[in-house]
LUMLUMMI-909026 format. One record per residue (C-alpha): residue in one letter; residue number from 1; x, y, z. Coordinates in pm, whole numbers, plus 50000, padded with zeros to 5 digits. Layout:
BEGIN
<rec A; NUM; <X; Y; Z>>
...
# end
This chain:
BEGIN
<rec X; 1; <52300; 49251; 51419>>
<rec X; 2; <52200; 49589; 51258>>
<rec X; 3; <51982; 49623; 51006>>
<rec X; 4; <51908; 49838; 50682>>
<rec X; 5; <51548; 49927; 50542>>
<rec X; 6; <51662; 50033; 50191>>
<rec X; 7; <51372; 50220; 49953>>
<rec X; 8; <51075; 50422; 50127>>
<rec X; 9; <50827; 50366; 49836>>
<rec X; 10; <50451; 50437; 50033>>
<rec X; 11; <50663; 50529; 50328>>
<rec X; 12; <50651; 50148; 50406>>
<rec X; 13; <50982; 50137; 50558>>
<rec X; 14; <50943; 50469; 50790>>
<rec X; 15; <50638; 50251; 50925>>
<rec X; 16; <50812; 49944; 50950>>
<rec X; 17; <51129; 50102; 51182>>
<rec X; 18; <50849; 50194; 51389>>
<rec X; 19; <50717; 49864; 51450>>
<rec X; 20; <51081; 49712; 51507>>
<rec X; 21; <51221; 49962; 51729>>
<rec X; 22; <50952; 49867; 51924>>
<rec X; 23; <51036; 49485; 51912>>
<rec X; 24; <51408; 49597; 51980>>
<rec X; 25; <51554; 49588; 51663>>
<rec X; 26; <51851; 49831; 51570>>
<rec X; 27; <51759; 49939; 51227>>
<rec X; 28; <51812; 50258; 51014>>
<rec X; 29; <51608; 50381; 50702>>
<rec X; 30; <51831; 50430; 50342>>
<rec X; 31; <51633; 50647; 50153>>
<rec X; 32; <51654; 50644; 49726>>
<rec X; 33; <51793; 50924; 49570>>
<rec X; 34; <51447; 50925; 49375>>
<rec X; 35; <51164; 50868; 49682>>
<rec X; 36; <50832; 51008; 49573>>
<rec X; 37; <50767; 51345; 49735>>
<rec X; 38; <50431; 51268; 49868>>
<rec X; 39; <50583; 50932; 50087>>
<rec X; 40; <50822; 51079; 50274>>
<rec X; 41; <50832; 51018; 50708>>
<rec X; 42; <50719; 51408; 50678>>
<rec X; 43; <50347; 51284; 50464>>
<rec X; 44; <50296; 51042; 50786>>
<rec X; 45; <50467; 51122; 51079>>
<rec X; 46; <50358; 51434; 51334>>
<rec X; 47; <50618; 51293; 51621>>
<rec X; 48; <50969; 51322; 51523>>
<rec X; 49; <51110; 50995; 51373>>
<rec X; 50; <51286; 50763; 51583>>
<rec X; 51; <51545; 50606; 51394>>
<rec X; 52; <51840; 50736; 51196>>
<rec X; 53; <51864; 50751; 50820>>
<rec X; 54; <52050; 50862; 50515>>
<rec X; 55; <52019; 50946; 50160>>
<rec X; 56; <52143; 50732; 49897>>
<rec X; 57; <52339; 50845; 49581>>
<rec X; 58; <52135; 50595; 49388>>
<rec X; 59; <51793; 50445; 49348>>
<rec X; 60; <51647; 50477; 48999>>
<rec X; 61; <51709; 50263; 48646>>
<rec X; 62; <52032; 50492; 48553>>
<rec X; 63; <52170; 50486; 48858>>
<rec X; 64; <52197; 50137; 48847>>
<rec X; 65; <52428; 50138; 48549>>
<rec X; 66; <52623; 50438; 48702>>
<rec X; 67; <52658; 50353; 49042>>
<rec X; 68; <52997; 50156; 49089>>
<rec X; 69; <52942; 49782; 49310>>
<rec X; 70; <53184; 49938; 49567>>
<rec X; 71; <52969; 50255; 49636>>
<rec X; 72; <52672; 50026; 49682>>
<rec X; 73; <52901; 49792; 49881>>
<rec X; 74; <53039; 50103; 50099>>
<rec X; 75; <52659; 50229; 50194>>
<rec X; 76; <52521; 49874; 50305>>
<rec X; 77; <52847; 49784; 50509>>
<rec X; 78; <52710; 49796; 50853>>
<rec X; 79; <52444; 49641; 50815>>
<rec X; 80; <52406; 49239; 50883>>
<rec X; 81; <52036; 49222; 50766>>
<rec X; 82; <51898; 49337; 50468>>
<rec X; 83; <51494; 49469; 50387>>
<rec X; 84; <51438; 49640; 50088>>
<rec X; 85; <51194; 49774; 49834>>
<rec X; 86; <51149; 49861; 49460>>
<rec X; 87; <51474; 49778; 49292>>
<rec X; 88; <51700; 49666; 49616>>
<rec X; 89; <51722; 49300; 49471>>
<rec X; 90; <51914; 49426; 49190>>
<rec X; 91; <52108; 49665; 49387>>
<rec X; 92; <52220; 49440; 49639>>
<rec X; 93; <52309; 49185; 49355>>
<rec X; 94; <52511; 49420; 49206>>
<rec X; 95; <52729; 49460; 49495>>
<rec X; 96; <52742; 49113; 49616>>
<rec X; 97; <52504; 49164; 49921>>
<rec X; 98; <52232; 48907; 50009>>
<rec X; 99; <51923; 49106; 49979>>
<rec X; 100; <51728; 48900; 50338>>
<rec X; 101; <51379; 49026; 50268>>
<rec X; 102; <51235; 49176; 49940>>
<rec X; 103; <50943; 49398; 50054>>
<rec X; 104; <50796; 49498; 49725>>
<rec X; 105; <50560; 49750; 49641>>
<rec X; 106; <50418; 49601; 49306>>
<rec X; 107; <50563; 49676; 48992>>
<rec X; 108; <50883; 49581; 49173>>
<rec X; 109; <50752; 49266; 49178>>
<rec X; 110; <50518; 49184; 48894>>
<rec X; 111; <50588; 49444; 48633>>
<rec X; 112; <50953; 49538; 48625>>
<rec X; 113; <51085; 49174; 48552>>
<rec X; 114; <50844; 49103; 48283>>
<rec X; 115; <50701; 49188; 47935>>
<rec X; 116; <50472; 49488; 47956>>
<rec X; 117; <50424; 49598; 47586>>
<rec X; 118; <50595; 49796; 47272>>
<rec X; 119; <50550; 50123; 47461>>
<rec X; 120; <50878; 50334; 47460>>
<rec X; 121; <50899; 50292; 47844>>
<rec X; 122; <50765; 49946; 47898>>
<rec X; 123; <51026; 49853; 47594>>
<rec X; 124; <51314; 50000; 47736>>
<rec X; 125; <51287; 49886; 48080>>
<rec X; 126; <51211; 49553; 47950>>
<rec X; 127; <51561; 49530; 47745>>
<rec X; 128; <51742; 49726; 48024>>
<rec X; 129; <51685; 49566; 48326>>
<rec X; 130; <51366; 49303; 48324>>
<rec X; 131; <51637; 49046; 48322>>
<rec X; 132; <51841; 49187; 48650>>
<rec X; 133; <51550; 49225; 48833>>
<rec X; 134; <51373; 48892; 48769>>
<rec X; 135; <51743; 48704; 48851>>
<rec X; 136; <51787; 48928; 49148>>
<rec X; 137; <51449; 48859; 49296>>
<rec X; 138; <51491; 48497; 49259>>
<rec X; 139; <51773; 48509; 49494>>
<rec X; 140; <51649; 48696; 49774>>
<rec X; 141; <51597; 48521; 50082>>
<rec X; 142; <51241; 48595; 50122>>
<rec X; 143; <50967; 48748; 49999>>
<rec X; 144; <50775; 48952; 50191>>
<rec X; 145; <50393; 48993; 49970>>
<rec X; 146; <50027; 48886; 50089>>
<rec X; 147; <49866; 48620; 49851>>
<rec X; 148; <49708; 48793; 49543>>
<rec X; 149; <49503; 48656; 49272>>
<rec X; 150; <49546; 48380; 49015>>
<rec X; 151; <49670; 48610; 48746>>
<rec X; 152; <49950; 48770; 48953>>
<rec X; 153; <50054; 48478; 49094>>
<rec X; 154; <50095; 48309; 48760>>
<rec X; 155; <50294; 48582; 48651>>
<rec X; 156; <50551; 48625; 48942>>
<rec X; 157; <50613; 48225; 48961>>
<rec X; 158; <50869; 48184; 48725>>
<rec X; 159; <51122; 48392; 48955>>
<rec X; 160; <50971; 48349; 49273>>
<rec X; 161; <50819; 47996; 49324>>
<rec X; 162; <51106; 47882; 49497>>
<rec X; 163; <51126; 48170; 49764>>
<rec X; 164; <51017; 48159; 50161>>
<rec X; 165; <50700; 48361; 50163>>
<rec X; 166; <50583; 48595; 50432>>
<rec X; 167; <50209; 48598; 50345>>
<rec X; 168; <50092; 48893; 50513>>
<rec X; 169; <49994; 49271; 50417>>
<rec X; 170; <50299; 49489; 50472>>
<rec X; 171; <50265; 49720; 50799>>
<rec X; 172; <50190; 50071; 50620>>
<rec X; 173; <50147; 50264; 50889>>
<rec X; 174; <50205; 50265; 51246>>
<rec X; 175; <49830; 50214; 51433>>
<rec X; 176; <50001; 50368; 51757>>
<rec X; 177; <49959; 50699; 51594>>
<rec X; 178; <49632; 50681; 51531>>
<rec X; 179; <49524; 50666; 51905>>
<rec X; 180; <49472; 50875; 52200>>
<rec X; 181; <49661; 51174; 52229>>
<rec X; 182; <49873; 51115; 51924>>
<rec X; 183; <49564; 51133; 51720>>
<rec X; 184; <49435; 51449; 51886>>
<rec X; 185; <49758; 51566; 51786>>
<rec X; 186; <49754; 51469; 51412>>
<rec X; 187; <49360; 51606; 51396>>
<rec X; 188; <49466; 51978; 51578>>
<rec X; 189; <49734; 51971; 51296>>
<rec X; 190; <49567; 51927; 51008>>
<rec X; 191; <49507; 52153; 50751>>
<rec X; 192; <49202; 51953; 50550>>
<rec X; 193; <49007; 51828; 50885>>
<rec X; 194; <48785; 52072; 50846>>
<rec X; 195; <48750; 52050; 50497>>
<rec X; 196; <48658; 51691; 50523>>
<rec X; 197; <48396; 51778; 50828>>
<rec X; 198; <48259; 52023; 50583>>
<rec X; 199; <48211; 51745; 50289>>
<rec X; 200; <48067; 51518; 50572>>
<rec X; 201; <47822; 51792; 50665>>
<rec X; 202; <47441; 51724; 50500>>
<rec X; 203; <47517; 51333; 50402>>
<rec X; 204; <47340; 51077; 50514>>
<rec X; 205; <47615; 50813; 50419>>
<rec X; 206; <47990; 50973; 50345>>
<rec X; 207; <48177; 50727; 50180>>
<rec X; 208; <48583; 50791; 50077>>
<rec X; 209; <48782; 50641; 49782>>
<rec X; 210; <49161; 50787; 49766>>
<rec X; 211; <49276; 50504; 49519>>
<rec X; 212; <49467; 50618; 49243>>
<rec X; 213; <49230; 50661; 48877>>
<rec X; 214; <49318; 50405; 48674>>
<rec X; 215; <49065; 50258; 48474>>
<rec X; 216; <49085; 50387; 48154>>
<rec X; 217; <49222; 50166; 47842>>
<rec X; 218; <49482; 50437; 47828>>
<rec X; 219; <49541; 50469; 48189>>
<rec X; 220; <49595; 50038; 48212>>
<rec X; 221; <49853; 50080; 47959>>
<rec X; 222; <50024; 50333; 48123>>
<rec X; 223; <50047; 50201; 48521>>
<rec X; 224; <50007; 49856; 48401>>
<rec X; 225; <49715; 49584; 48385>>
<rec X; 226; <49757; 49509; 48766>>
<rec X; 227; <49746; 49886; 48849>>
<rec X; 228; <49357; 49924; 48693>>
<rec X; 229; <49133; 50017; 49008>>
<rec X; 230; <48801; 50018; 48819>>
<rec X; 231; <48722; 50340; 48986>>
<rec X; 232; <48441; 50402; 48686>>
<rec X; 233; <48233; 50090; 48823>>
<rec X; 234; <48205; 50357; 49178>>
<rec X; 235; <48049; 50599; 48921>>
<rec X; 236; <47835; 50340; 48778>>
<rec X; 237; <47719; 50195; 49118>>
<rec X; 238; <47620; 50574; 49237>>
<rec X; 239; <47432; 50671; 48960>>
<rec X; 240; <47255; 50349; 48982>>
<rec X; 241; <47170; 50424; 49378>>
<rec X; 242; <47044; 50756; 49275>>
<rec X; 243; <46819; 50657; 49004>>
<rec X; 244; <46667; 50436; 49241>>
<rec X; 245; <46511; 50727; 49415>>
<rec X; 246; <46673; 50671; 49782>>
<rec X; 247; <46560; 50814; 50094>>
<rec X; 248; <46884; 50902; 50211>>
<rec X; 249; <47207; 51062; 50052>>
<rec X; 250; <47523; 50923; 49979>>
<rec X; 251; <47811; 51105; 49917>>
<rec X; 252; <48153; 51017; 49800>>
<rec X; 253; <48538; 51171; 49877>>
<rec X; 254; <48767; 51140; 49586>>
<rec X; 255; <49078; 51243; 49469>>
<rec X; 256; <49280; 51393; 49175>>
<rec X; 257; <49511; 51124; 49223>>
<rec X; 258; <49617; 50907; 48887>>
<rec X; 259; <49570; 51012; 48526>>
<rec X; 260; <49241; 50906; 48472>>
<rec X; 261; <49078; 51131; 48744>>
<rec X; 262; <48980; 51381; 48499>>
<rec X; 263; <48775; 51051; 48278>>
<rec X; 264; <48628; 51010; 48625>>
<rec X; 265; <48516; 51332; 48640>>
<rec X; 266; <48394; 51385; 48283>>
<rec X; 267; <48197; 51028; 48360>>
<rec X; 268; <48021; 51188; 48665>>
<rec X; 269; <47919; 51464; 48472>>
<rec X; 270; <47751; 51220; 48217>>
<rec X; 271; <47593; 51007; 48473>>
<rec X; 272; <47459; 51354; 48653>>
<rec X; 273; <47582; 51219; 48958>>
<rec X; 274; <47883; 51494; 48997>>
<rec X; 275; <47713; 51662; 49278>>
<rec X; 276; <47755; 51395; 49521>>
<rec X; 277; <48110; 51403; 49471>>
<rec X; 278; <48343; 51603; 49644>>
<rec X; 279; <48703; 51594; 49508>>
<rec X; 280; <48993; 51698; 49677>>
<rec X; 281; <49380; 51727; 49547>>
<rec X; 282; <49686; 51475; 49632>>
<rec X; 283; <49795; 51535; 49975>>
<rec X; 284; <49977; 51348; 50232>>
<rec X; 285; <49890; 51053; 50370>>
<rec X; 286; <49819; 51241; 50753>>
<rec X; 287; <49578; 51429; 50615>>
<rec X; 288; <49423; 51178; 50399>>
<rec X; 289; <49398; 50959; 50703>>
<rec X; 290; <49187; 51280; 50905>>
<rec X; 291; <48925; 51253; 50624>>
<rec X; 292; <48902; 50852; 50625>>
<rec X; 293; <48834; 50900; 51037>>
<rec X; 294; <48501; 51141; 50932>>
<rec X; 295; <48351; 50894; 50660>>
<rec X; 296; <48141; 50625; 50716>>
<rec X; 297; <48360; 50347; 50525>>
<rec X; 298; <48661; 50322; 50295>>
<rec X; 299; <48609; 50161; 49921>>
<rec X; 300; <48927; 50046; 49758>>
<rec X; 301; <48996; 49869; 49427>>
<rec X; 302; <48686; 49710; 49209>>
<rec X; 303; <48885; 49533; 48924>>
<rec X; 304; <49071; 49258; 49059>>
<rec X; 305; <49062; 49077; 49385>>
<rec X; 306; <49340; 49146; 49649>>
<rec X; 307; <49350; 49059; 49971>>
<rec X; 308; <49553; 49331; 50119>>
<rec X; 309; <49681; 49692; 50014>>
<rec X; 310; <49775; 50031; 50138>>
<rec X; 311; <49411; 50161; 50079>>
<rec X; 312; <49215; 49920; 50284>>
<rec X; 313; <49480; 49882; 50595>>
<rec X; 314; <49454; 50263; 50619>>
<rec X; 315; <49045; 50262; 50672>>
<rec X; 316; <49136; 49951; 50934>>
<rec X; 317; <49376; 50160; 51136>>
<rec X; 318; <49119; 50414; 51170>>
<rec X; 319; <48875; 50137; 51245>>
<rec X; 320; <48631; 50177; 50936>>
<rec X; 321; <48459; 49939; 50729>>
<rec X; 322; <48619; 49852; 50380>>
<rec X; 323; <48424; 49757; 50025>>
<rec X; 324; <48656; 49625; 49817>>
<rec X; 325; <48689; 49282; 49583>>
<rec X; 326; <48777; 49034; 49761>>
<rec X; 327; <48698; 48694; 49609>>
<rec X; 328; <48749; 48459; 49925>>
<rec X; 329; <48775; 48119; 49699>>
<rec X; 330; <49115; 48221; 49582>>
<rec X; 331; <49217; 48249; 49967>>
<rec X; 332; <49153; 47959; 50153>>
<rec X; 333; <49274; 47887; 50507>>
<rec X; 334; <49355; 48220; 50527>>
<rec X; 335; <49237; 48388; 50863>>
<rec X; 336; <48942; 48717; 50685>>
<rec X; 337; <48880; 49029; 50808>>
<rec X; 338; <48520; 49138; 50799>>
<rec X; 339; <48459; 49359; 50500>>
<rec X; 340; <48185; 49420; 50226>>
<rec X; 341; <48205; 49259; 49940>>
<rec X; 342; <48206; 49424; 49575>>
<rec X; 343; <48332; 49313; 49233>>
<rec X; 344; <48103; 49575; 48994>>
<rec X; 345; <47918; 49860; 48952>>
<rec X; 346; <47624; 49631; 49027>>
<rec X; 347; <47744; 49424; 49340>>
<rec X; 348; <47872; 49798; 49480>>
<rec X; 349; <47514; 49968; 49422>>
<rec X; 350; <47364; 49670; 49616>>
<rec X; 351; <47605; 49786; 49903>>
<rec X; 352; <47481; 50103; 49869>>
<rec X; 353; <47125; 50041; 49921>>
<rec X; 354; <47207; 49788; 50215>>
<rec X; 355; <47399; 50089; 50368>>
<rec X; 356; <47118; 50291; 50372>>
<rec X; 357; <46871; 50043; 50478>>
<rec X; 358; <47044; 49968; 50803>>
<rec X; 359; <47129; 49597; 50673>>
<rec X; 360; <47500; 49603; 50730>>
<rec X; 361; <47655; 49772; 51055>>
<rec X; 362; <47955; 50001; 50928>>
<rec X; 363; <48110; 50061; 51276>>
<rec X; 364; <48062; 49699; 51389>>
<rec X; 365; <48240; 49562; 51065>>
<rec X; 366; <48547; 49877; 51102>>
<rec X; 367; <48595; 49793; 51481>>
<rec X; 368; <48621; 49418; 51413>>
<rec X; 369; <48873; 49483; 51103>>
<rec X; 370; <49120; 49729; 51313>>
<rec X; 371; <49119; 49445; 51575>>
<rec X; 372; <49190; 49183; 51306>>
<rec X; 373; <49466; 49420; 51160>>
<rec X; 374; <49625; 49442; 51465>>
<rec X; 375; <49632; 49059; 51605>>
<rec X; 376; <49633; 48922; 51258>>
<rec X; 377; <49851; 49086; 51052>>
<rec X; 378; <50084; 49364; 51221>>
<rec X; 379; <50167; 49174; 51500>>
<rec X; 380; <50269; 48827; 51316>>
<rec X; 381; <50425; 49010; 51121>>
<rec X; 382; <50666; 49166; 51290>>
<rec X; 383; <50747; 48878; 51483>>
<rec X; 384; <50822; 48656; 51149>>
<rec X; 385; <51080; 48971; 51081>>
<rec X; 386; <51247; 48970; 51421>>
<rec X; 387; <51270; 48573; 51394>>
<rec X; 388; <51422; 48588; 51057>>
<rec X; 389; <51679; 48821; 51237>>
<rec X; 390; <51722; 48612; 51523>>
<rec X; 391; <51827; 48338; 51325>>
<rec X; 392; <52081; 48505; 51108>>
<rec X; 393; <52223; 48652; 51422>>
<rec X; 394; <52281; 48311; 51570>>
<rec X; 395; <52419; 48190; 51230>>
<rec X; 396; <52679; 48467; 51256>>
<rec X; 397; <53008; 48428; 51420>>
<rec X; 398; <53119; 48689; 51740>>
<rec X; 399; <52748; 48819; 51797>>
<rec X; 400; <52804; 48981; 52100>>
<rec X; 401; <52479; 49221; 52070>>
<rec X; 402; <52249; 49192; 52342>>
<rec X; 403; <51956; 49326; 52153>>
<rec X; 404; <51784; 49291; 51816>>
# end
């Protein structure tokens, strides 16, 4: 039984492949022709990748219409079990192949298939592709997508309601490579570690926020409403903190990532807190992880409640606590990880003060969150995938493989 991981947005396939190889699964990664440069294996890995891979000649919207079904079938012919992201549902459906697990990264699930407004780009995507992707998603074997929020669930329900669903955070990082000797190797190879250490120097509290800057009306219109982050609330919280004449200094590390980062800078200057912010350029995640390791905690998304996403999983891998918006009333029955609840500037400002006053044990929260990630998220998710592969193998005739 050979498994293909189709598409590597956010480097998810690269990291999932390493977990599956550990579980004995024979898997390859098939890169799309248009993978983002900052989400390549090299953006995460410091050790050689252990899986075989190839780059496809397709993957984007235009490619869908110019690539023949026979070409897609040929590219997938060696594989019995398909796990894919982004436009994998549409491509597999065109080729007459069943996508066993759809592992979306966000917009491929909740933006591409639906109406997003009258912008030229949105209109072209909607008229040309929304129906194709929506129909294809409704026919996948399993949706690998964690619990989210009422607004998003209502959006995707028309084409996902009948699908089996794996309710786990996608294993966005291969956590064993951030421990022991390999972590020391990462630190030794880092080009930015000293800059992060310098940014940390002299601050009583050093918090990281590497989420994309999307919070102005223009930015939200460009990326889509579910990509709104609430970065402005972080700046307003910082201003509120310093207006109270605190006894401890608090410094933020922010990144030039997302169209709204100039607006975030401008707001910081307007509120006279720019001196408490260190800006970094967009960089590979392996470098960002070294910065997280130097921080006291990570601020995630404020605008809307989420249960899991890359930013907070990255914090957990490094054993750091997360401050973000998670409305627990939406997630009844879930195994909750420890965190610091915030949902706007006021609640975040209060959290800043509680941290400064020693009311919050950041180290303990971070350590417990890491344990939760390994035991309650990654391990059961990988086992779930292995079980689904085994179930399909049992249904196929003349299977002689002895490994997964």
